[in-house]
C-alpha positions in Angstrom: -15.7 13.7 30.6 -16.9 17.3 31.5 -16.6 18.7 28.2 -18.1 15.8 26.3 -15.7 15.3 23.3 -13.1 12.8 22.7 -10.0 13.7 20.4 -7.9 11.0 18.8 -4.7 10.9 17.1 -3.6 8.2 14.7 -0.1 7.6 13.1 0.4 5.6 10.2 3.7 4.6 8.8 4.4 3.3 5.3 8.2 2.4 4.9 10.2 5.4 6.1 7.2 7.8 5.8 4.8 8.9 8.9 1.6 10.6 8.8 -0.6 11.8 11.8 -4.4 11.9 11.6 -6.7 14.0 14.0 -10.5 13.2 14.9 -12.8 14.6 17.1 -16.3 13.3 18.1 -18.7 15.1 20.4 -21.0 13.1 22.6 -24.7 14.1 22.9 -26.0 13.3 26.0 -24.7 12.1 29.4 -21.8 9.6 29.3 -22.5 8.9 32.9 -25.9 8.0 32.2 -25.2 5.9 28.9 -21.6 4.7 28.8 -21.9 3.3 25.4 -21.9 7.0 24.3 -18.1 7.1 25.3 -17.2 3.9 23.1 -19.1 5.1 20.2 -17.6 8.7 20.4 -14.0 7.1 20.6 -14.8 5.0 17.8 -16.0 8.0 15.6 -12.9 10.1 16.8 -10.5 7.1 15.7 -12.2 6.6 12.3 -12.2 10.1 11.7 -8.2 10.2 12.6 -7.5 7.5 10.4 -9.2 8.6 7.4 -7.4 12.1 8.0 -4.0 10.3 8.1 -4.7 8.1 5.3 -5.9 11.0 3.2 -2.6 12.7 3.2 -1.1 9.7 1.2 -3.8 10.5 -1.5 -5.0 7.0 -1.7 -8.0 6.6 -4.0 -8.1 9.9 -5.2 -7.9 9.0 -8.9 -10.7 6.5 -8.3 -12.9 9.0 -6.5 -11.9 12.2 -8.4 -15.0 11.8 -10.9 -17.3 12.1 -7.9 -15.6 14.8 -6.1 -15.1 17.5 -9.1 -16.6 20.4 -7.2 -14.4 19.7 -4.2 -10.7 18.9 -4.3 -10.8 17.0 -7.6 -10.4 20.0 -9.6 -6.5 19.7 -8.9 -4.9 20.0 -12.6 -2.3 17.3 -11.6 -5.0 14.9 -10.7 -6.9 15.8 -13.7 -3.6 15.0 -15.9 -3.3 11.6 -13.9 -6.8 10.7 -14.7 -6.3 11.5 -18.6 -2.7 10.0 -18.9 -2.5 7.4 -16.5 0.7 7.0 -13.9 4.2 7.2 -15.5 5.6 4.4 -17.7 6.9 1.3 -15.4 4.8 2.4 -12.4 1.9 0.0 -13.1 4.2 -3.1 -13.1 6.8 -1.9 -10.4 9.5 0.3 -11.5 12.7 -0.3 -13.5 13.2 -3.4 -15.6 14.9 -6.3 -14.1 18.7 -6.6 -15.3 21.2 -8.3 -13.0 21.6 -11.9 -13.0 24.5 -11.8 -10.5 24.2 -13.8 -7.4 22.6 -12.2 -4.3 22.9 -13.3 -0.6 19.6 -14.5 -0.3 18.9 -18.3 -0.3 15.8 -20.3 -1.8 13.9 -21.9 1.1 13.4 -25.0 -0.9 16.7 -25.8 -2.7 19.1 -23.5 -0.3 20.7 -22.2 -3.6 21.6 -18.4 -3.8 19.1 -16.4 -5.6 20.4 -14.2 -8.4 19.6 -10.3 -8.0 16.9 -10.7 -10.6 15.2 -13.3 -9.1 15.3 -11.2 -5.7 13.8 -8.3 -7.7 11.0 -10.3 -9.3 10.0 -11.6 -5.8 9.7 -7.8 -4.9 7.1 -7.3 -7.9 4.8 -9.9 -6.5 2.0 -8.2 -4.8 1.7 -8.7 -1.1 4.7 -11.0 -0.9 6.9 -10.6 2.3 10.0 -11.7 0.4 11.8 -11.6 3.9 10.4 -15.0 4.8 9.0 -16.2 1.4 12.1 -16.5 -0.5 12.3 -18.9 -3.8 14.4 -19.2 -6.8 12.6 -18.9 -10.0 12.1 -22.7 -10.1 10.5 -22.8 -6.8 8.3 -20.0 -6.8 4.8 -21.2 -6.0 2.3 -21.3 -9.2 -0.3 -19.0 -7.3 2.4 -16.4 -6.8 3.7 -16.4 -10.4 0.2 -16.0 -11.7 0.4 -12.6 -9.5 2.9 -11.3 -11.4 2.2 -8.9 -14.4 2.7 -10.7 -17.7 5.1 -8.3 -19.2 7.4 -8.7 -16.1 7.3 -12.5 -16.3 8.0 -12.8 -19.8 10.7 -10.2 -19.9 12.4 -12.0 -16.9 12.0 -15.5 -18.5 13.4 -14.0 -22.0 16.4 -12.6 -20.4 16.9 -15.7 -18.0 16.8 -17.9 -21.3 19.2 -15.8 -23.6 
C-alpha cells in the first residue's frame, strides 16, 4: 500500500463473450492507521471495474439515453433504436417456432421426448434453465407458461393443434 491506490480487474462472461473492466480507487489517509480504508478502496475499485465491464455490453443504454444526451447518447444508432425499437422478433425471442420433430430431451414428469418446438418454447421462457427444468408442453408449470409472451404461446398452440 505504499502508493495508496487499488486497481481491480473484473472479467464478465455472457455465453461465448468475455469483457474486462478496470477500476482504480485512491485511498486518502493512512491505511495502516485506518484499515477500513483498504476495504472501502477495494470495494470502490471492484464496483468501478464491474461497471466498466458491463458498460461494454451497452446494457441499459436505451433506457438511460434521455438523461445522457450531451454525453454518449448522441450516437445516431442509439437515437434510431429509441425511435424505432428493436428489430422484429427480438422482443419475443428470435425466429418463429417451426419444427415439431422429436428432440433428444425428455420431460421430467412423463419421461417422453420433447419435440424441437417444445424445446425451443422452453428457451423462450425468461430466466429458465432448460438444462435442469425440462418439461413437455402439457407439464410446463403454469407460472412458467405465464412468463411466455402471448404471441409466442398462441402461435405455438395454433401450430400444435393444426
